[in-house]
DRENDRENVO-797253 format. One record per residue (C-alpha): x, y, z; residue number from 1; residue in three letters. Coordinates in steps of 0.001 Angstrom, whole numbers, plus 500000, padded with zeros to 6 digits. Example, Ala and Ser with C-alpha at 12.3 -4.5 7.8 and 13.67 -1.06 7.14 Angstrom:
BEGIN
> 512300;495500;507800;1;Ala
> 513670;498940;507140;2;Ser
REM end
This chain:
BEGIN
> 761703;930038;883109;1;Met
> 758296;931638;882938;2;Pro
> 757385;933686;879903;3;Pro
> 757606;937441;880277;4;Ser
> 754663;937964;877928;5;Gly
> 751228;939412;878728;6;Pro
> 750826;937175;881763;7;Ser
> 752961;934657;883612;8;Ser
> 749896;932979;885121;9;Thr
> 747919;930589;882954;10;Ile
> 744224;930223;883933;11;Pro
> 743334;926755;885146;12;Asn
> 740833;926253;882332;13;Asp
> 743616;926828;879787;14;Ala
> 745903;924205;881261;15;Arg
> 746036;920649;879911;16;Gly
> 745852;921715;876255;17;Ala
> 747334;919884;873299;18;Ala
> 749512;922510;871647;19;Ile
> 751526;923227;868530;20;Ala
> 754813;924974;869341;21;Leu
> 756924;927250;867135;22;Gly
> 757311;930739;865703;23;Asn
> 754464;930303;863205;24;Phe
> 755353;933481;861307;25;Asp
> 752857;933373;858449;26;Gly
> 750881;930358;859722;27;Val
> 751664;928789;856346;28;His
> 750808;925295;855076;29;Ala
> 753688;923732;857047;30;Gly
> 752578;925398;860264;31;His
> 749024;924276;859605;32;Gln
> 750213;920655;859382;33;Ala
> 751734;920962;862862;34;Val
> 748496;922471;864162;35;Ile
> 746497;919626;862585;36;Glu
> 748686;917133;864446;37;Ser
> 747892;918848;867741;38;Ala
> 744202;919094;866778;39;Arg
> 743964;915325;866313;40;Ala
> 745311;914760;869828;41;Val
> 743101;917485;871309;42;Ala
> 740043;915875;869721;43;His
> 740985;912362;870864;44;Ala
> 741654;913450;874448;45;Arg
> 738849;916012;874569;46;Glu
> 741151;918848;875590;47;Val
> 741631;922376;874243;48;Ala
> 743672;923007;871103;49;Leu
> 746420;925552;871729;50;Gly
> 749366;927152;869986;51;Val
> 752446;928463;871795;52;Ala
> 754480;931093;869966;53;Val
> 757598;933067;870775;54;Phe
> 757226;936861;870868;55;Glu
> 759286;938724;869924;56;Pro
> 760569;936426;867212;57;His
> 763899;934903;868348;58;Pro
> 765622;936370;865283;59;Arg
> 764706;939877;866455;60;Arg
> 766030;939072;869950;61;Phe
> 769372;937708;868776;62;Phe
> 769809;940185;865915;63;Lys
> 767962;943373;866935;64;Pro
> 769434;945332;864009;65;Asp
> 768503;942779;861337;66;Ser
> 766448;943923;858363;67;Ala
> 762641;943676;858628;68;Pro
> 761548;940079;858042;69;Phe
> 758114;939411;859553;70;Arg
> 755363;937915;857402;71;Leu
> 752632;938821;859890;72;Gln
> 751963;941030;862838;73;Ser
> 751072;939247;866087;74;Pro
> 747469;940420;865660;75;Lys
> 747253;938946;862170;76;Gln
> 748727;935679;863401;77;Arg
> 746218;935500;866260;78;Ala
> 743327;936080;863833;79;Arg
> 744469;933316;861486;80;Val
> 744962;930915;864390;81;Leu
> 741443;931695;865591;82;Ser
> 740086;931036;862100;83;Gln
> 741812;927638;862225;84;Leu
> 739937;926777;865407;85;Gly
> 742766;927306;867871;86;Val
> 741230;927913;871286;87;Glu
> 744263;929074;873265;88;Glu
> 747263;931129;872099;89;Val
> 750176;931214;874537;90;Phe
> 752715;933958;873830;91;Glu
> 756074;932974;875290;92;Ile
> 758027;936155;875921;93;Gly
> 761390;935488;874303;94;Phe
> 763913;937154;876600;95;Asp
> 767368;936452;878028;96;Ala
> 765887;933936;880438;97;Gly
> 764254;931875;877726;98;Ile
> 767252;932242;875404;99;Ala
> 769600;930974;878117;100;Gly
> 767515;928011;879291;101;Ser
> 768452;924421;878524;102;Thr
> 766028;922156;876719;103;Asp
> 765156;920513;880042;104;Arg
> 764586;923850;881783;105;Glu
> 762276;924994;878999;106;Phe
> 760323;921734;878992;107;Ala
> 759966;921719;882767;108;Glu
> 759331;925357;883551;109;Arg
> 757366;926472;880502;110;Val
> 755661;923460;878961;111;Leu
> 754963;921427;882122;112;Arg
> 754796;923922;884986;113;Asp
> 753544;927099;883349;114;Leu
> 751310;926026;880447;115;Ile
> 750642;922563;881838;116;Gly
> 750395;920858;878456;117;Ile
> 749223;917317;877848;118;Thr
> 750732;917155;874343;119;His
> 752945;919170;872008;120;Val
> 753383;918936;868237;121;Ser
> 756450;920486;866592;122;Val
> 758075;920490;863192;123;Gly
> 760580;917685;862668;124;Ala
> 763363;920279;862349;125;Asp
> 762355;922150;865533;126;Phe
> 765267;923285;867725;127;Gln
> 765150;925067;871068;128;Phe
> 767150;925870;874186;129;Gly
> 770494;927580;874650;130;Lys
> 772686;927030;871615;131;Gly
> 769835;925028;870068;132;Arg
> 770695;922186;872421;133;Cys
> 767222;920677;872109;134;Gly
> 765369;919188;869160;135;Asn
> 762265;917126;868471;136;Ala
> 763963;913912;869614;137;Ala
> 765166;915328;872932;138;Ser
> 761772;916922;873514;139;Leu
> 760117;913529;873032;140;Ala
> 762397;911989;875672;141;Lys
> 761690;914855;878061;142;Leu
> 757970;914471;877423;143;Gly
> 758067;910819;878459;144;Glu
> 759647;911863;881744;145;Glu
> 757542;914968;882367;146;Leu
> 754149;913600;881433;147;Gly
> 753286;914936;877988;148;Phe
> 753332;913352;874543;149;Ser
> 755232;914731;871553;150;Val
> 754676;914483;867794;151;Asp
> 757297;915580;865256;152;Ala
> 755621;916561;861979;153;Val
> 757498;916143;858714;154;Gln
> 757854;919177;856406;155;Pro
> 755142;919850;853836;156;Val
> 756059;920107;850177;157;Gly
> 758778;917486;849863;158;Gly
> 762086;918712;848466;159;Ala
> 760626;922208;848009;160;Gln
> 759424;922360;851596;161;Lys
> 757048;925066;852687;162;Val
> 758845;927523;854961;163;Ser
> 758740;931146;856019;164;Ser
> 762070;931626;854209;165;Ser
> 760602;930293;850962;166;Ala
> 757709;932737;851278;167;Ile
> 760106;935637;851870;168;Arg
> 762018;934605;848747;169;Asp
> 758797;934556;846720;170;Ala
> 757864;938031;847969;171;Leu
> 761315;939344;847074;172;Ala
> 760723;938134;843506;173;Arg
> 757199;939547;843394;174;Gly
> 755828;936032;842889;175;Asp
> 752520;936537;844658;176;Met
> 751068;933345;843225;177;Gly
> 753713;931227;844944;178;Glu
> 753441;933220;848173;179;Ala
> 749665;932737;848193;180;Thr
> 750020;929006;847564;181;Glu
> 752536;928527;850387;182;Leu
> 750550;930668;852830;183;Leu
> 747166;929285;851691;184;Thr
> 745965;932894;851592;185;Arg
> 747160;936157;849994;186;Pro
> 750007;937875;851805;187;Trp
> 748761;941023;853527;188;Ala
> 750142;944124;855215;189;Ile
> 748106;945613;858047;190;Glu
> 748572;949035;859571;191;Gly
> 747193;952421;860438;192;Glu
> 746525;954812;857560;193;Val
> 749008;957665;857814;194;Leu
> 748609;961311;856910;195;Gln
> 750609;961791;853710;196;Gly
> 751470;964599;851322;197;Phe
> 748221;963966;849362;198;Gln
> 750110;963966;846067;199;Arg
> 747981;961052;844866;200;Gly
> 744820;963056;845485;201;Arg
> 746267;965911;843420;202;Thr
> 746814;963468;840530;203;Leu
> 743309;962040;840856;204;Gly
> 744411;958856;842629;205;Phe
> 744002;959331;846413;206;Pro
> 745884;956729;848408;207;Thr
> 745789;955187;851863;208;Ala
> 749387;955094;853084;209;Asn
> 750631;952404;855486;210;Val
> 754093;951995;856985;211;Ser
> 755770;948624;856347;212;Leu
> 757224;948542;859858;213;Gly
> 758788;945148;860585;214;Asp
> 757183;943445;857575;215;Tyr
> 759586;941830;855133;216;Val
> 760053;944085;852103;217;Arg
> 758428;942619;849002;218;Pro
> 759711;943463;845536;219;Lys
> 759289;947196;845063;220;Leu
> 756691;948055;842491;221;Gly
> 752982;948169;841760;222;Val
> 750470;945504;842791;223;Tyr
> 746838;944616;842266;224;Ala
> 745366;944511;845770;225;Val
> 742290;943869;847833;226;Arg
> 741771;946022;850906;227;Val
> 739862;945316;854110;228;Asp
> 738848;948670;855554;229;Val
> 737198;947102;858581;230;Gly
> 733687;946397;857362;231;Asp
> 734117;942700;856493;232;Asp
> 734403;943423;852776;233;Ser
> 737423;943403;850463;234;Leu
> 737666;946385;848137;235;Leu
> 739644;946170;844888;236;Pro
> 742539;948518;844307;237;Gly
> 746071;949109;843134;238;Val
> 749042;949811;845391;239;Ala
> 752608;950988;845133;240;Ser
> 755253;949616;847463;241;Val
> 758312;951794;847161;242;Gly
> 760089;955054;847815;243;Val
> 758169;957192;845296;244;Asn
> 761195;958309;843225;245;Pro
> 759273;960631;840881;246;Thr
> 757998;963085;843492;247;Val
> 760838;962827;846003;248;Gly
> 762357;959589;847230;249;Ala
> 761228;958478;850688;250;Leu
> 763757;957272;853282;251;Pro
> 761901;953952;853640;252;Glu
> 759522;952069;851341;253;Pro
> 755859;952876;851915;254;Leu
> 752646;951110;850916;255;Leu
> 750325;953502;849051;256;Glu
> 746987;951931;848155;257;Ala
> 744385;953456;845830;258;His
> 740929;951911;846291;259;Leu
> 738699;951798;843235;260;Phe
> 735355;953591;843404;261;Asp
> 735808;954447;847096;262;Phe
> 735110;957681;848873;263;Ser
> 735686;958162;852552;264;Gly
> 738222;959203;855155;265;Asp
> 740533;956376;856236;266;Leu
> 743097;958448;858160;267;Tyr
> 743847;956865;861503;268;Gly
> 741961;953671;860678;269;Lys
> 743598;950251;860530;270;Thr
> 743348;948533;857157;271;Ile
> 744705;945280;855765;272;Glu
> 746018;945217;852198;273;Val
> 746264;941871;850390;274;Glu
> 748871;941878;847614;275;Leu
> 747287;939755;844873;276;Ile
> 749477;940212;841795;277;Ala
> 752688;942049;840903;278;Phe
> 752136;944381;837958;279;Leu
> 755387;946237;837332;280;Arg
> 758609;947403;838936;281;Glu
> 758945;950798;840548;282;Glu
> 760064;953468;838076;283;Ala
> 760990;957124;837987;284;Arg
> 759051;959297;835508;285;Phe
> 760245;962514;833916;286;Asp
> 757022;964417;834591;287;Ser
> 753876;964241;836678;288;Leu
> 751893;963946;833465;289;Gly
> 753810;960824;832503;290;Glu
> 753308;959435;836019;291;Leu
> 749554;960094;835839;292;Lys
> 749291;958277;832486;293;Arg
> 751087;955283;833952;294;Gln
> 748869;955305;837045;295;Met
> 745821;955241;834773;296;Thr
> 747278;952183;833058;297;Gln
> 748083;950615;836431;298;Asp
> 744398;950875;837384;299;Val
> 743398;949131;834151;300;Ile
> 746000;946400;834682;301;Asp
> 745003;945884;838301;302;Ala
> 741314;945572;837467;303;Arg
> 742208;942973;834847;304;Arg
> 744441;941045;837260;305;Ala
> 741757;940970;839953;306;Leu
> 739123;939452;837662;307;Ile
> 738867;935848;838687;308;Gly
> 741758;936138;841156;309;Ala
REM end
């Protein structure tokens, strides 16, 4: 069943690729191992290296009311894949048609007929098709019949395997060191800077506010951060992720980032905030004066945490 993504027609020059297939939310070390498997085949056969991803994430399709869980936006994922040398990204629109297809239907209609792959690498625990009827072993058998090779890549990390779930657990604990290690890069939230109440500016700490959207919620609190404001440089700062209980609790957690030694208007611009280190839990203060003193200390602590990070 053809994807219902941006296009159901694959250009001829994109066909014949060796691809890695999966959700690749985070493009973490385990995902990178699958991509490396496909890269080796692409190099040996002198074909393009591609990645095929499902969008929206199957979890969002099957459980539309589930709590936010994404580690990356599709744009972030595409950027990381490009940085890894992936030449073609195929977004497979995950809809009722894809969800209801058998493993054979998916292999025939999507992998062979639509994308026209020559090879596919998947994780050893990969499952697909209606009711998860297909797995890496059945895909390999289908590949023999349909004309493409299949590699099943073992998990990275041994007993403590690298996974998107493990990264979400680390973020929930505020363990940014572990999250960075598993991702091979700092975890980052990207979004448009929103017009806020400018309370931070009143206190002497202007902030760039970004909605968390469908990002997984990290541990609420204060973080040392680095911020890409779109000029290819990372600016140091401190950020709060929370509901701002001192000045009036928000209905949903918000990212509020204060950039050190920065002056400029960021409203309406898209920024990316890397969460480098967790500093403290969110707290409610009895007065604005007490909050301002703590924010001053947060700046000191963040600067210290960013040295050498």
